[in-house]
C-alpha positions in Angstrom: 29.9 83.9 155.8 32.1 81.4 157.4 32.7 83.9 160.8 28.9 83.7 160.7 28.4 80.0 160.7 31.3 79.9 163.5 29.8 82.5 165.6 26.2 80.6 165.2 28.1 76.8 165.8 30.1 78.4 168.8 27.0 79.9 170.4 25.0 76.8 170.4 27.9 74.6 172.0 28.1 77.3 174.4 24.5 77.1 175.1 24.6 73.5 175.5 27.7 73.7 177.9 26.0 76.3 180.2 22.6 74.2 180.2 24.9 70.6 181.3 26.9 73.1 183.8 23.6 74.4 185.5 22.1 70.6 185.5 25.0 68.8 187.1 25.7 71.9 189.6 22.1 71.5 190.5 23.0 68.0 191.7 24.8 69.3 194.6 21.2 70.3 196.1 19.4 67.0 195.1 22.4 64.4 195.9 25.9 65.3 197.0 27.0 61.8 196.2 25.5 62.4 192.8 27.2 65.6 192.4 30.6 64.0 193.3 30.0 61.2 191.1 29.7 63.6 188.1 32.6 65.8 189.0 34.7 62.6 189.2 33.6 61.4 185.8 34.8 64.9 184.4 38.2 64.5 185.6 39.9 62.3 182.3 41.7 63.3 179.3 38.5 63.1 177.3 37.1 65.9 179.0 40.4 68.0 179.1 39.9 68.0 175.6 36.4 68.8 175.7 37.1 71.9 178.1 40.0 72.7 175.4 37.4 73.0 172.5 34.9 74.6 174.7 37.5 77.3 175.7 38.3 77.6 171.8 34.6 77.9 171.2 34.2 80.8 173.9 37.2 82.8 172.8 36.2 82.8 169.1 32.6 83.6 169.8 33.7 86.6 172.2 36.2 88.2 169.6 33.8 87.7 166.8 31.0 89.1 168.5 33.2 92.4 169.2 33.8 92.2 165.6 30.1 92.0 164.7 29.4 94.9 167.2 32.0 97.0 165.5 30.5 95.9 161.8 27.0 97.2 163.0 27.6 100.2 164.8 31.0 101.5 163.4 30.7 103.7 160.4 33.4 101.9 158.3 32.8 98.4 160.0 31.4 97.0 156.9 34.7 98.5 154.9 37.1 97.1 157.5 35.2 93.7 157.9 37.6 91.5 156.5 40.5 93.1 158.1 38.8 92.6 161.2 38.2 89.1 160.8 41.9 88.1 160.5 42.5 90.2 163.4 39.7 88.0 165.3 41.4 85.1 164.0 45.0 86.1 165.0 43.9 86.8 168.5 41.9 83.8 168.6 44.8 81.6 167.8 47.4 83.6 170.1 44.7 83.3 173.0 43.6 79.8 172.3 47.1 78.4 171.7 48.3 80.1 175.1 45.3 78.3 176.9 45.5 75.1 175.1 49.1 74.6 175.9 48.7 75.4 179.8 45.7 73.1 180.2 46.7 70.2 178.4 50.1 70.1 179.9 48.2 70.6 183.5 45.3 68.1 182.7 47.1 65.3 180.8 50.5 66.0 182.7 49.1 65.9 186.0 51.4 68.6 187.4 
């Protein structure tokens, strides 16, 4: 059940990110100065943490989505759904940890 809840929450988070992304990118056509100001506002440590959270959501949603497909379309999917969830969580942890270390060291360290 928790993977279902996590999948829905991460889907909503990704949707709202995409909505904001389309809106702020469209500013370049309306006012290049406003676009530059918005992009400048994104370059701060709080946004770096937000980006890290967004990637955590995307990676979980992607891996869990593959698990959902396997459960739905593989004959033995329902039987092995719990093991596949642990695989999803392990893959998520490794992928997210690698990203977070690299991204936060660059975003917060400035190099």
